[in-house]
C-alpha positions in Angstrom: -33.0 41.0 51.5 -29.7 39.8 50.1 -28.3 43.3 50.1 -29.3 43.7 53.8 -27.5 40.5 54.7 -24.3 41.5 52.8 -24.4 45.0 54.5 -24.7 43.4 57.9 -21.8 41.0 57.2 -19.6 43.8 56.1 -20.5 45.9 59.2 -19.7 43.0 61.5 -16.5 41.9 59.7 -13.3 42.6 61.6 -11.2 45.5 60.3 -8.5 44.6 57.8 -5.1 44.0 59.4 -2.3 46.1 58.2 1.4 45.4 58.6 3.1 47.9 60.9 5.5 50.2 59.2 9.1 48.9 59.3 11.4 52.0 59.2 14.4 49.7 59.6 13.4 47.4 56.8 16.3 48.3 54.5 18.8 48.0 57.4 17.4 44.6 58.5 17.3 43.3 54.9 21.0 44.2 54.4 21.9 42.6 57.7 20.1 39.4 56.7 21.7 39.3 53.3 25.2 40.0 54.7 24.6 37.2 57.3 23.5 34.7 54.7 26.5 35.5 52.6 28.7 35.0 55.6 26.9 31.8 56.7 27.6 30.5 53.2 31.3 30.9 53.9 31.0 29.7 57.5 32.2 33.1 58.7 32.4 33.0 62.5 32.7 36.9 62.7 29.4 37.3 60.9 27.7 34.7 63.2 29.1 36.6 66.2 27.7 39.9 64.9 24.3 38.5 63.9 23.3 36.5 67.0 22.7 38.1 70.4 24.3 36.6 73.5 20.9 35.6 74.9 19.8 33.9 71.6 17.3 31.1 71.7 17.5 29.2 68.3 15.3 26.3 67.4 16.6 24.4 64.4 14.5 22.6 61.8 15.7 19.4 63.3 14.2 20.4 66.7 17.5 21.2 68.4 17.4 24.2 70.7 20.8 26.0 71.0 22.3 29.3 72.0 24.9 31.6 70.5 27.8 29.8 72.1 26.7 26.5 70.6 26.4 28.0 67.1 29.9 29.7 67.4 31.4 26.4 68.7 29.9 24.5 65.7 31.1 27.2 63.2 34.6 27.4 64.6 35.1 23.6 64.9 33.9 22.9 61.3 36.6 21.5 59.0 37.8 23.7 56.2 36.2 22.7 52.9 38.2 20.4 50.6 38.2 20.3 46.8 35.1 18.3 45.7 33.2 19.0 48.9 29.6 20.3 48.4 29.3 24.1 48.2 26.1 25.5 49.7 25.0 29.1 49.4 22.1 30.6 51.3 19.7 33.3 50.1 16.4 34.8 51.3 13.2 35.0 49.4 9.7 36.3 50.3 11.1 38.5 53.1 8.5 40.1 55.4 9.5 42.5 58.1 7.2 43.9 60.9 8.8 46.4 63.3 7.6 47.4 66.7 9.9 50.1 68.0 13.3 48.5 68.8 11.9 45.0 68.0 11.4 43.5 64.6 10.1 40.2 63.3 11.8 39.0 60.1 10.2 36.1 58.3 11.5 34.7 55.0 12.1 31.6 53.0 15.7 30.4 53.3 16.9 28.9 50.1 19.9 26.6 50.4 21.5 25.8 47.0 24.1 23.0 47.1 26.4 22.3 44.2 28.3 19.0 44.0 29.6 16.9 41.1 27.7 19.1 38.6 24.4 18.6 40.3 22.3 21.2 42.1 20.1 20.5 45.1 17.8 23.1 46.6 16.3 23.0 50.1 13.8 25.5 51.4 13.1 26.5 55.0 10.7 29.0 56.5 12.6 31.0 59.0 11.4 33.6 61.5 13.7 35.7 63.6 13.1 38.2 66.3 15.6 41.1 66.1 16.2 43.5 69.0 18.0 46.8 68.6 20.3 47.3 71.6 23.4 49.6 71.8 22.6 51.0 68.3 22.7 47.6 66.5 20.2 44.9 65.5 20.8 41.3 66.7 18.7 38.2 66.7 17.4 37.1 70.1 15.1 34.3 68.8 15.1 32.1 65.7 12.8 29.4 64.4 13.6 27.3 61.3 11.2 24.9 59.6 12.3 22.7 56.7 9.7 22.6 53.9 9.0 19.2 52.3 10.6 18.7 49.0 8.2 18.7 46.0 
């Protein structure tokens, strides 16, 4: 009887889900890494390259902005002074699902800040929708969620 129930459960179980192939995974991963290195330096050119003109970005603070807002913030930021905190951004646990000329890139953003000999690490879950237009990938949608500190 138990074997019959298990066989029925297996027969009725939904098929296993598989992640679609991501032929552009290497290209998207490099773009993400280059962007994070540029964002760590507040590089306006890298932001301009990464974000699409029609971007919708929802920050971890719940602020919704577009590309022009991001570029304005980057360009108006003060140059770092000696002793200012230095934050670098890296990606961990990167997952990429590609659907033709659209890709979803989900990862854990790690922001590591050094100041006065102390290190502070903040983690965010980020999900971006990339669209390939004119032969290049750009982000058209972004969502960031700050993870609670342990």
